[in-house]
N, CA, C and O atoms as a GROMACS GRO file, in nm:
protein
  504
    1MET      N    1   0.089  -0.129   0.005
    1MET     CA    2   0.038  -0.023  -0.065
    1MET      C    3   0.105   0.135   0.006
    1MET      O    4   0.178   0.129   0.104
    2ILE      N    5   0.067   0.277  -0.060
    2ILE     CA    6   0.166   0.340  -0.107
    2ILE      C    7   0.054   0.458   0.046
    2ILE      O    8  -0.059   0.497   0.076
    3ASP      N    9   0.179   0.458   0.084
    3ASP     CA   10   0.188   0.600   0.167
    3ASP      C   11   0.057   0.734   0.195
    3ASP      O   12   0.079   0.851   0.164
    4ASP      N   13  -0.019   0.706   0.232
    4ASP     CA   14  -0.152   0.841   0.235
    4ASP      C   15  -0.135   0.951   0.364
    4ASP      O   16  -0.227   1.021   0.408
    5ARG      N   17   0.036   0.950   0.424
    5ARG     CA   18   0.023   1.092   0.467
    5ARG      C   19   0.049   1.199   0.461
    5ARG      O   20   0.150   1.259   0.499
    6PRO      N   21  -0.022   1.226   0.422
    6PRO     CA   22   0.056   1.408   0.381
    6PRO      C   23   0.168   1.493   0.395
    6PRO      O   24   0.198   1.543   0.503
    7ARG      N   25   0.236   1.512   0.280
    7ARG     CA   26   0.421   1.547   0.368
    7ARG      C   27   0.441   1.583   0.265
    7ARG      O   28   0.555   1.538   0.257
    8TYR      N   29   0.417   1.652   0.125
    8TYR     CA   30   0.454   1.744   0.028
    8TYR      C   31   0.387   1.853   0.046
    8TYR      O   32   0.269   1.833   0.074
    9MET      N   33   0.438   2.030   0.036
    9MET     CA   34   0.344   2.127   0.025
    9MET      C   35   0.360   2.112  -0.154
    9MET      O   36   0.430   2.028  -0.211
   10ILE      N   37   0.301   2.184  -0.200
   10ILE     CA   38   0.249   2.193  -0.332
   10ILE      C   39   0.386   2.183  -0.449
   10ILE      O   40   0.416   2.108  -0.542
   11SER      N   41   0.479   2.372  -0.349
   11SER     CA   42   0.583   2.355  -0.450
   11SER      C   43   0.676   2.230  -0.489
   11SER      O   44   0.743   2.225  -0.592
   12ILE      N   45   0.670   2.116  -0.377
   12ILE     CA   46   0.755   2.027  -0.335
   12ILE      C   47   0.661   1.905  -0.467
   12ILE      O   48   0.708   1.850  -0.566
   13ALA      N   49   0.556   1.902  -0.425
   13ALA     CA   50   0.534   1.767  -0.543
   13ALA      C   51   0.552   1.820  -0.621
   13ALA      O   52   0.656   1.785  -0.677
   14ALA      N   53   0.462   1.959  -0.700
   14ALA     CA   54   0.450   1.982  -0.815
   14ALA      C   55   0.599   1.989  -0.922
   14ALA      O   56   0.606   1.998  -1.044
   15GLU      N   57   0.735   1.979  -0.791
   15GLU     CA   58   0.848   1.938  -0.857
   15GLU      C   59   0.882   1.760  -0.916
   15GLU      O   60   0.914   1.706  -1.022
   16LEU      N   61   0.846   1.707  -0.747
   16LEU     CA   62   0.894   1.553  -0.791
   16LEU      C   63   0.759   1.520  -0.894
   16LEU      O   64   0.806   1.433  -0.966
   17VAL      N   65   0.649   1.537  -0.929
   17VAL     CA   66   0.582   1.486  -1.071
   17VAL      C   67   0.636   1.525  -1.209
   17VAL      O   68   0.624   1.464  -1.316
   18GLY      N   69   0.706   1.657  -1.178
   18GLY     CA   70   0.720   1.722  -1.270
   18GLY      C   71   0.652   1.818  -1.348
   18GLY      O   72   0.678   1.850  -1.464
   19MET      N   73   0.531   1.876  -1.247
   19MET     CA   74   0.437   1.957  -1.316
   19MET      C   75   0.454   2.036  -1.276
   19MET      O   76   0.547   2.035  -1.196
   20HIS      N   77   0.365   2.200  -1.305
   20HIS     CA   78   0.354   2.342  -1.227
   20HIS      C   79   0.309   2.289  -1.128
   20HIS      O   80   0.274   2.173  -1.106
   21PRO      N   81   0.312   2.408  -1.048
   21PRO     CA   82   0.152   2.409  -0.915
   21PRO      C   83  -0.005   2.438  -1.002
   21PRO      O   84  -0.108   2.369  -1.002
   22GLN      N   85   0.023   2.556  -1.064
   22GLN     CA   86  -0.074   2.594  -1.107
   22GLN      C   87  -0.116   2.451  -1.173
   22GLN      O   88  -0.217   2.416  -1.111
   23THR      N   89  -0.084   2.348  -1.275
   23THR     CA   90  -0.144   2.257  -1.279
   23THR      C   91  -0.231   2.130  -1.206
   23THR      O   92  -0.336   2.075  -1.240
   24LEU      N   93  -0.122   2.105  -1.067
   24LEU     CA   94  -0.192   2.060  -0.921
   24LEU      C   95  -0.342   2.140  -0.835
   24LEU      O   96  -0.426   2.106  -0.752
   25ARG      N   97  -0.307   2.260  -0.913
   25ARG     CA   98  -0.442   2.317  -0.881
   25ARG      C   99  -0.582   2.249  -0.933
   25ARG      O  100  -0.670   2.172  -0.895
   26MET      N  101  -0.537   2.339  -1.064
   26MET     CA  102  -0.654   2.295  -1.145
   26MET      C  103  -0.700   2.127  -1.133
   26MET      O  104  -0.822   2.111  -1.139
   27TYR      N  105  -0.647   2.045  -1.123
   27TYR     CA  106  -0.674   1.922  -1.097
   27TYR      C  107  -0.786   1.921  -0.962
   27TYR      O  108  -0.904   1.893  -0.980
   28GLU      N  109  -0.731   1.956  -0.825
   28GLU     CA  110  -0.773   1.972  -0.733
   28GLU      C  111  -0.893   2.014  -0.753
   28GLU      O  112  -0.978   1.953  -0.688
   29GLN      N  113  -0.949   2.138  -0.852
   29GLN     CA  114  -1.036   2.138  -0.902
   29GLN      C  115  -1.126   2.068  -0.945
   29GLN      O  116  -1.237   2.071  -0.890
   30LYS      N  117  -1.106   2.004  -1.032
   30LYS     CA  118  -1.168   1.945  -1.105
   30LYS      C  119  -1.188   1.792  -1.072
   30LYS      O  120  -1.248   1.714  -1.145
   31GLY      N  121  -1.112   1.750  -0.920
   31GLY     CA  122  -1.164   1.679  -0.848
   31GLY      C  123  -1.099   1.552  -0.890
   31GLY      O  124  -1.134   1.436  -0.872
   32LEU      N  125  -0.974   1.613  -0.965
   32LEU     CA  126  -0.912   1.500  -1.020
   32LEU      C  127  -0.762   1.421  -0.864
   32LEU      O  128  -0.679   1.331  -0.872
   33VAL      N  129  -0.791   1.496  -0.774
   33VAL     CA  130  -0.652   1.490  -0.622
   33VAL      C  131  -0.747   1.555  -0.600
   33VAL      O  132  -0.834   1.607  -0.670
   34GLN      N  133  -0.720   1.548  -0.463
   34GLN     CA  134  -0.763   1.548  -0.364
   34GLN      C  135  -0.659   1.578  -0.214
   34GLN      O  136  -0.651   1.489  -0.129
   35PRO      N  137  -0.599   1.686  -0.198
   35PRO     CA  138  -0.491   1.654  -0.088
   35PRO      C  139  -0.511   1.742   0.010
   35PRO      O  140  -0.568   1.851   0.012
   36LYS      N  141  -0.444   1.665   0.107
   36LYS     CA  142  -0.523   1.714   0.253
   36LYS      C  143  -0.461   1.868   0.268
   36LYS      O  144  -0.369   1.920   0.205
   37ARG      N  145  -0.532   1.916   0.361
   37ARG     CA  146  -0.470   2.062   0.416
   37ARG      C  147  -0.475   2.036   0.560
   37ARG      O  148  -0.533   1.959   0.636
   38THR      N  149  -0.369   2.157   0.566
   38THR     CA  150  -0.306   2.169   0.792
   38THR      C  151  -0.461   2.289   0.789
   38THR      O  152  -0.555   2.315   0.714
   39ALA      N  153  -0.406   2.331   0.923
   39ALA     CA  154  -0.530   2.408   0.969
   39ALA      C  155  -0.444   2.555   0.945
   39ALA      O  156  -0.467   2.664   0.996
   40GLY      N  157  -0.364   2.526   0.874
   40GLY     CA  158  -0.394   2.687   0.815
   40GLY      C  159  -0.420   2.696   0.638
   40GLY      O  160  -0.398   2.793   0.566
   41ASN      N  161  -0.487   2.533   0.588
   41ASN     CA  162  -0.510   2.604   0.526
   41ASN      C  163  -0.415   2.526   0.377
   41ASN      O  164  -0.430   2.501   0.258
   42THR      N  165  -0.355   2.520   0.444
   42THR     CA  166  -0.157   2.458   0.304
   42THR      C  167  -0.205   2.340   0.245
   42THR      O  168  -0.258   2.244   0.301
   43ARG      N  169  -0.185   2.353   0.143
   43ARG     CA  170  -0.182   2.194   0.051
   43ARG      C  171  -0.105   2.119   0.105
   43ARG      O  172  -0.005   2.178   0.147
   44LEU      N  173  -0.108   1.959   0.131
   44LEU     CA  174   0.063   1.865   0.201
   44LEU      C  175  -0.070   1.727   0.057
   44LEU      O  176  -0.187   1.695   0.035
   45TYR      N  177   0.053   1.707   0.018
   45TYR     CA  178   0.042   1.555  -0.117
   45TYR      C  179   0.102   1.500  -0.022
   45TYR      O  180   0.156   1.540   0.081
   46SER      N  181   0.073   1.337  -0.104
   46SER     CA  182   0.136   1.182  -0.028
   46SER      C  183   0.186   1.144  -0.091
   46SER      O  184   0.190   1.195  -0.203
   47GLU      N  185   0.248   1.045  -0.065
   47GLU     CA  186   0.307   0.958  -0.133
   47GLU      C  187   0.205   0.875  -0.262
   47GLU      O  188   0.230   0.825  -0.372
   48ALA      N  189   0.123   0.887  -0.208
   48ALA     CA  190  -0.050   0.840  -0.265
   48ALA      C  191  -0.077   0.938  -0.388
   48ALA      O  192  -0.088   0.915  -0.509
   49ASP      N  193  -0.083   1.055  -0.314
   49ASP     CA  194  -0.136   1.180  -0.403
   49ASP      C  195  -0.010   1.156  -0.576
   49ASP      O  196  -0.040   1.156  -0.696
   50LEU      N  197   0.071   1.147  -0.534
   50LEU     CA  198   0.195   1.199  -0.643
   50LEU      C  199   0.183   1.097  -0.710
   50LEU      O  200   0.201   1.125  -0.828
   51GLU      N  201   0.149   0.927  -0.684
   51GLU     CA  202   0.145   0.793  -0.773
   51GLU      C  203  -0.013   0.866  -0.863
   51GLU      O  204  -0.011   0.861  -0.986
   52ARG      N  205  -0.107   0.911  -0.812
   52ARG     CA  206  -0.223   0.932  -0.911
   52ARG      C  207  -0.201   1.110  -0.964
   52ARG      O  208  -0.302   1.167  -1.004
   53LEU      N  209  -0.108   1.164  -0.962
   53LEU     CA  210  -0.086   1.294  -1.056
   53LEU      C  211   0.016   1.248  -1.126
   53LEU      O  212   0.047   1.326  -1.215
   54ARG      N  213   0.109   1.110  -1.118
   54ARG     CA  214   0.173   1.025  -1.252
   54ARG      C  215   0.136   0.920  -1.309
   54ARG      O  216   0.215   0.854  -1.377
   55LEU      N  217  -0.008   0.879  -1.290
   55LEU     CA  218  -0.098   0.837  -1.385
   55LEU      C  219  -0.160   0.921  -1.461
   55LEU      O  220  -0.163   0.911  -1.584
   56ILE      N  221  -0.215   1.009  -1.397
   56ILE     CA  222  -0.311   1.156  -1.461
   56ILE      C  223  -0.154   1.232  -1.562
   56ILE      O  224  -0.193   1.244  -1.678
   57GLN      N  225  -0.055   1.265  -1.555
   57GLN     CA  226   0.023   1.190  -1.623
   57GLN      C  227   0.049   1.196  -1.746
   57GLN      O  228   0.056   1.273  -1.843
   58ARG      N  229   0.073   0.993  -1.682
   58ARG     CA  230   0.064   1.007  -1.840
   58ARG      C  231  -0.058   0.918  -1.932
   58ARG      O  232  -0.049   0.866  -2.043
   59LEU      N  233  -0.158   0.924  -1.846
   59LEU     CA  234  -0.296   0.926  -1.912
   59LEU      C  235  -0.330   1.010  -2.021
   59LEU      O  236  -0.384   0.978  -2.127
   60THR      N  237  -0.279   1.152  -1.971
   60THR     CA  238  -0.266   1.299  -2.074
   60THR      C  239  -0.147   1.310  -2.181
   60THR      O  240  -0.176   1.356  -2.291
   61THR      N  241  -0.002   1.266  -2.151
   61THR     CA  242   0.082   1.305  -2.268
   61THR      C  243   0.113   1.147  -2.338
   61THR      O  244   0.130   1.142  -2.460
   62GLN      N  245   0.121   1.008  -2.246
   62GLN     CA  246   0.126   0.888  -2.360
   62GLN      C  247   0.024   0.857  -2.367
   62GLN      O  248   0.039   0.740  -2.402
   63LEU      N  249  -0.184   0.890  -2.353
   63LEU     CA  250  -0.237   0.800  -2.460
   63LEU      C  251  -0.298   0.956  -2.476
   63LEU      O  252  -0.358   0.983  -2.580
   64GLY      N  253  -0.292   0.994  -2.438
   64GLY     CA  254  -0.362   1.149  -2.464
   64GLY      C  255  -0.524   1.191  -2.487
   64GLY      O  256  -0.590   1.259  -2.565
   65LEU      N  257  -0.544   1.111  -2.375
   65LEU     CA  258  -0.644   1.113  -2.300
   65LEU      C  259  -0.676   1.302  -2.254
   65LEU      O  260  -0.579   1.374  -2.230
   66ASN      N  261  -0.834   1.361  -2.249
   66ASN     CA  262  -0.821   1.439  -2.160
   66ASN      C  263  -0.850   1.435  -2.043
   66ASN      O  264  -0.859   1.321  -1.998
   67LEU      N  265  -0.871   1.534  -1.960
   67LEU     CA  266  -0.922   1.497  -1.849
   67LEU      C  267  -1.086   1.459  -1.840
   67LEU      O  268  -1.105   1.372  -1.756
   68ALA      N  269  -1.185   1.494  -1.893
   68ALA     CA  270  -1.246   1.418  -1.911
   68ALA      C  271  -1.210   1.252  -1.903
   68ALA      O  272  -1.252   1.178  -1.814
   69GLY      N  273  -1.149   1.221  -1.982
   69GLY     CA  274  -1.110   1.042  -1.966
   69GLY      C  275  -1.031   1.036  -1.905
   69GLY      O  276  -1.027   0.913  -1.903
   70VAL      N  277  -0.940   1.069  -1.835
   70VAL     CA  278  -0.924   1.057  -1.744
   70VAL      C  279  -1.017   1.063  -1.551
   70VAL      O  280  -0.973   1.023  -1.443
   71GLU      N  281  -1.114   1.112  -1.577
   71GLU     CA  282  -1.192   1.136  -1.494
   71GLU      C  283  -1.228   0.969  -1.501
   71GLU      O  284  -1.232   0.886  -1.411
   72VAL      N  285  -1.242   0.961  -1.591
   72VAL     CA  286  -1.344   0.785  -1.636
   72VAL      C  287  -1.307   0.680  -1.600
   72VAL      O  288  -1.380   0.596  -1.547
   73VAL      N  289  -1.128   0.660  -1.634
   73VAL     CA  290  -1.018   0.638  -1.630
   73VAL      C  291  -0.991   0.549  -1.456
   73VAL      O  292  -0.968   0.434  -1.419
   74LEU      N  293  -1.023   0.745  -1.362
   74LEU     CA  294  -1.009   0.681  -1.279
   74LEU      C  295  -1.114   0.672  -1.190
   74LEU      O  296  -1.110   0.668  -1.067
   75ASP      N  297  -1.197   0.670  -1.256
   75ASP     CA  298  -1.325   0.593  -1.164
   75ASP      C  299  -1.365   0.446  -1.144
   75ASP      O  300  -1.415   0.370  -1.061
   76LEU      N  301  -1.316   0.451  -1.266
   76LEU     CA  302  -1.315   0.219  -1.353
   76LEU      C  303  -1.189   0.212  -1.297
   76LEU      O  304  -1.138   0.109  -1.343
   77GLU      N  305  -1.127   0.255  -1.237
   77GLU     CA  306  -1.028   0.206  -1.133
   77GLU      C  307  -1.026   0.177  -0.996
   77GLU      O  308  -0.986   0.084  -0.927
   78GLU      N  309  -1.097   0.311  -0.974
   78GLU     CA  310  -1.120   0.285  -0.792
   78GLU      C  311  -1.269   0.182  -0.816
   78GLU      O  312  -1.272   0.075  -0.757
   79GLN      N  313  -1.330   0.203  -0.862
   79GLN     CA  314  -1.396   0.028  -0.879
   79GLN      C  315  -1.413  -0.069  -0.896
   79GLN      O  316  -1.501  -0.146  -0.858
   80LEU      N  317  -1.265  -0.085  -1.001
   80LEU     CA  318  -1.190  -0.245  -1.014
   80LEU      C  319  -1.158  -0.216  -0.868
   80LEU      O  320  -1.197  -0.314  -0.805
   81GLY      N  321  -1.100  -0.119  -0.779
   81GLY     CA  322  -1.017  -0.161  -0.656
   81GLY      C  323  -1.096  -0.271  -0.574
   81GLY      O  324  -1.073  -0.381  -0.526
   82ARG      N  325  -1.251  -0.143  -0.590
   82ARG     CA  326  -1.310  -0.175  -0.473
   82ARG      C  327  -1.359  -0.373  -0.479
   82ARG      O  328  -1.370  -0.459  -0.392
   83MET      N  329  -1.373  -0.373  -0.608
   83MET     CA  330  -1.468  -0.493  -0.678
   83MET      C  331  -1.308  -0.629  -0.615
   83MET      O  332  -1.314  -0.747  -0.579
   84GLN      N  333  -1.194  -0.535  -0.629
   84GLN     CA  334  -1.156  -0.665  -0.588
   84GLN      C  335  -1.105  -0.692  -0.426
   84GLN      O  336  -1.040  -0.784  -0.377
   85ALA      N  337  -1.163  -0.568  -0.368
   85ALA     CA  338  -1.134  -0.619  -0.188
   85ALA      C  339  -1.284  -0.709  -0.174
   85ALA      O  340  -1.298  -0.789  -0.082
   86ARG      N  341  -1.388  -0.686  -0.271
   86ARG     CA  342  -1.452  -0.755  -0.204
   86ARG      C  343  -1.451  -0.887  -0.280
   86ARG      O  344  -1.507  -0.978  -0.219
   87MET      N  345  -1.394  -0.925  -0.416
   87MET     CA  346  -1.375  -1.047  -0.407
   87MET      C  347  -1.267  -1.155  -0.301
   87MET      O  348  -1.232  -1.273  -0.303
   88GLU      N  349  -1.250  -1.073  -0.242
   88GLU     CA  350  -1.117  -1.180  -0.145
   88GLU      C  351  -1.170  -1.160  -0.042
   88GLU      O  352  -1.182  -1.230   0.059
   89ARG      N  353  -1.212  -1.038  -0.074
   89ARG     CA  354  -1.376  -1.081   0.121
   89ARG      C  355  -1.412  -1.231   0.057
   89ARG      O  356  -1.347  -1.331   0.087
   90LEU      N  357  -1.514  -1.230  -0.026
   90LEU     CA  358  -1.572  -1.290  -0.037
   90LEU      C  359  -1.569  -1.512  -0.054
   90LEU      O  360  -1.640  -1.612  -0.057
   91GLU      N  361  -1.393  -1.447  -0.060
   91GLU     CA  362  -1.354  -1.584  -0.093
   91GLU      C  363  -1.319  -1.597   0.026
   91GLU      O  364  -1.361  -1.701   0.077
   92ARG      N  365  -1.241  -1.515   0.109
   92ARG     CA  366  -1.224  -1.556   0.214
   92ARG      C  367  -1.383  -1.634   0.346
   92ARG      O  368  -1.408  -1.738   0.407
   93GLU      N  369  -1.440  -1.505   0.326
   93GLU     CA  370  -1.550  -1.550   0.368
   93GLU      C  371  -1.604  -1.727   0.341
   93GLU      O  372  -1.655  -1.816   0.410
   94MET      N  373  -1.555  -1.711   0.193
   94MET     CA  374  -1.628  -1.920   0.120
   94MET      C  375  -1.482  -2.019   0.235
   94MET      O  376  -1.507  -2.100   0.325
   95ARG      N  377  -1.336  -1.975   0.187
   95ARG     CA  378  -1.320  -1.972   0.277
   95ARG      C  379  -1.291  -2.131   0.388
   95ARG      O  380  -1.256  -2.249   0.390
   96GLU      N  381  -1.364  -1.958   0.503
   96GLU     CA  382  -1.412  -1.997   0.590
   96GLU      C  383  -1.528  -2.098   0.642
   96GLU      O  384  -1.542  -2.166   0.743
   97ALA      N  385  -1.585  -2.081   0.555
   97ALA     CA  386  -1.769  -2.177   0.568
   97ALA      C  387  -1.683  -2.318   0.516
   97ALA      O  388  -1.720  -2.410   0.589
   98ILE      N  389  -1.592  -2.364   0.426
   98ILE     CA  390  -1.538  -2.541   0.432
   98ILE      C  391  -1.517  -2.551   0.506
   98ILE      O  392  -1.582  -2.627   0.578
   99GLN      N  393  -1.387  -2.468   0.563
   99GLN     CA  394  -1.359  -2.513   0.732
   99GLN      C  395  -1.460  -2.552   0.774
   99GLN      O  396  -1.501  -2.665   0.747
  100GLN      N  397  -1.524  -2.469   0.848
  100GLN     CA  398  -1.626  -2.520   0.934
  100GLN      C  399  -1.696  -2.596   0.910
  100GLN      O  400  -1.731  -2.647   1.016
  101VAL      N  401  -1.773  -2.667   0.780
  101VAL     CA  402  -1.808  -2.700   0.748
  101VAL      C  403  -1.745  -2.887   0.759
  101VAL      O  404  -1.820  -2.982   0.782
  102HIS      N  405  -1.568  -2.901   0.730
  102HIS     CA  406  -1.523  -2.980   0.748
  102HIS      C  407  -1.509  -3.023   0.903
  102HIS      O  408  -1.492  -3.133   0.956
  103ARG      N  409  -1.522  -2.899   0.953
  103ARG     CA  410  -1.491  -2.931   1.103
  103ARG      C  411  -1.586  -3.013   1.168
  103ARG      O  412  -1.581  -3.112   1.240
  104HIS      N  413  -1.679  -2.937   1.115
  104HIS     CA  414  -1.803  -3.002   1.117
  104HIS      C  415  -1.854  -3.172   1.078
  104HIS      O  416  -1.933  -3.254   1.124
  105TYR      N  417  -1.798  -3.169   1.013
  105TYR     CA  418  -1.785  -3.327   0.940
  105TYR      C  419  -1.686  -3.449   1.018
  105TYR      O  420  -1.702  -3.571   1.009
  106ARG      N  421  -1.589  -3.382   1.091
  106ARG     CA  422  -1.494  -3.439   1.163
  106ARG      C  423  -1.540  -3.483   1.302
  106ARG      O  424  -1.516  -3.586   1.365
  107ARG      N  425  -1.616  -3.370   1.334
  107ARG     CA  426  -1.702  -3.428   1.456
  107ARG      C  427  -1.784  -3.554   1.455
  107ARG      O  428  -1.812  -3.640   1.539
  108ASP      N  429  -1.816  -3.532   1.314
  108ASP     CA  430  -1.949  -3.717   1.334
  108ASP      C  431  -1.904  -3.825   1.269
  108ASP      O  432  -1.960  -3.934   1.279
  109LEU      N  433  -1.803  -3.805   1.200
  109LEU     CA  434  -1.772  -3.892   1.251
  109LEU      C  435  -1.723  -4.024   1.330
  109LEU      O  436  -1.653  -3.991   1.426
  110VAL      N  437  -1.732  -4.106   1.321
  110VAL     CA  438  -1.692  -4.261   1.398
  110VAL      C  439  -1.526  -4.276   1.331
  110VAL      O  440  -1.461  -4.243   1.232
  111PRO      N  441  -1.511  -4.341   1.450
  111PRO     CA  442  -1.359  -4.411   1.379
  111PRO      C  443  -1.416  -4.519   1.325
  111PRO      O  444  -1.535  -4.489   1.311
  112TYR      N  445  -1.395  -4.658   1.275
  112TYR     CA  446  -1.401  -4.794   1.203
  112TYR      C  447  -1.314  -4.890   1.284
  112TYR      O  448  -1.196  -4.855   1.279
  113ASP      N  449  -1.329  -4.972   1.340
  113ASP     CA  450  -1.266  -5.012   1.441
  113ASP      C  451  -1.334  -5.208   1.390
  113ASP      O  452  -1.434  -5.240   1.454
  114SER      N  453  -1.283  -5.312   1.293
  114SER     CA  454  -1.332  -5.417   1.201
  114SER      C  455  -1.347  -5.507   1.315
  114SER      O  456  -1.434  -5.595   1.314
  115THR      N  457  -1.222  -5.480   1.467
  115THR     CA  458  -1.166  -5.590   1.523
  115THR      C  459  -1.326  -5.585   1.652
  115THR      O  460  -1.381  -5.686   1.697
  116GLN      N  461  -1.358  -5.472   1.678
  116GLN     CA  462  -1.502  -5.502   1.758
  116GLN      C  463  -1.626  -5.569   1.682
  116GLN      O  464  -1.697  -5.646   1.747
  117LEU      N  465  -1.656  -5.545   1.548
  117LEU     CA  466  -1.750  -5.623   1.475
  117LEU      C  467  -1.773  -5.713   1.584
  117LEU      O  468  -1.683  -5.744   1.662
  118PRO      N  469  -1.913  -5.763   1.596
  118PRO     CA  470  -1.946  -5.915   1.634
  118PRO      C  471  -1.922  -6.012   1.507
  118PRO      O  472  -1.899  -6.005   1.386
  119GLU      N  473  -1.938  -6.096   1.599
  119GLU     CA  474  -1.867  -6.262   1.493
  119GLU      C  475  -2.001  -6.260   1.376
  119GLU      O  476  -2.116  -6.216   1.378
  120LYS      N  477  -1.956  -6.301   1.320
  120LYS     CA  478  -2.074  -6.344   1.220
  120LYS      C  479  -2.046  -6.546   1.220
  120LYS      O  480  -1.953  -6.627   1.214
  121LYS      N  481  -2.216  -6.545   1.232
  121LYS     CA  482  -2.239  -6.700   1.242
  121LYS      C  483  -2.260  -6.761   1.090
  121LYS      O  484  -2.352  -6.726   1.017
  122TRP      N  485  -2.164  -6.853   1.056
  122TRP     CA  486  -2.234  -6.925   0.888
  122TRP      C  487  -2.352  -7.043   0.902
  122TRP      O  488  -2.355  -7.134   0.985
  123THR      N  489  -2.430  -7.019   0.814
  123THR     CA  490  -2.495  -7.143   0.845
  123THR      C  491  -2.550  -7.212   0.741
  123THR      O  492  -2.601  -7.137   0.658
  124SER      N  493  -2.560  -7.361   0.710
  124SER     CA  494  -2.515  -7.416   0.566
  124SER      C  495  -2.724  -7.467   0.575
  124SER      O  496  -2.801  -7.527   0.650
  125THR      N  497  -2.726  -7.401   0.461
  125THR     CA  498  -2.860  -7.497   0.422
  125THR      C  499  -2.901  -7.553   0.328
  125THR      O  500  -3.003  -7.510   0.274
  126ASN      N  501  -2.836  -7.666   0.278
  126ASN     CA  502  -2.816  -7.755   0.201
  126ASN      C  503  -2.839  -7.843   0.251
  126ASN      O  504  -2.827  -7.952   0.195
   0.00000   0.00000   0.00000
């Protein structure tokens, strides 16, 4: 998991991702990135924010997407992440349920010991 603790002021964050601070402000205004704010209202960006900014940069420069396209891609990525988390939770619950069934059946099983069976007497019908 990428660190989401806010630590970089806008000028440092912009330098780290190779963008102008005004671009970061615009992305925030459009809702593409949401930096935390200090009590004095200073923007602070986390490593997770920087990764998101780098992704936005790749989508716009390498793939030629406009910001509306970037927004769609980011929304789809978030949906995919939620679905993956849900699938992992369901798989975990399924494994736990299977283990519970196995434990239940083990309790109900009685060991078989052929030496404790009564002797069967054979009779001849000739």
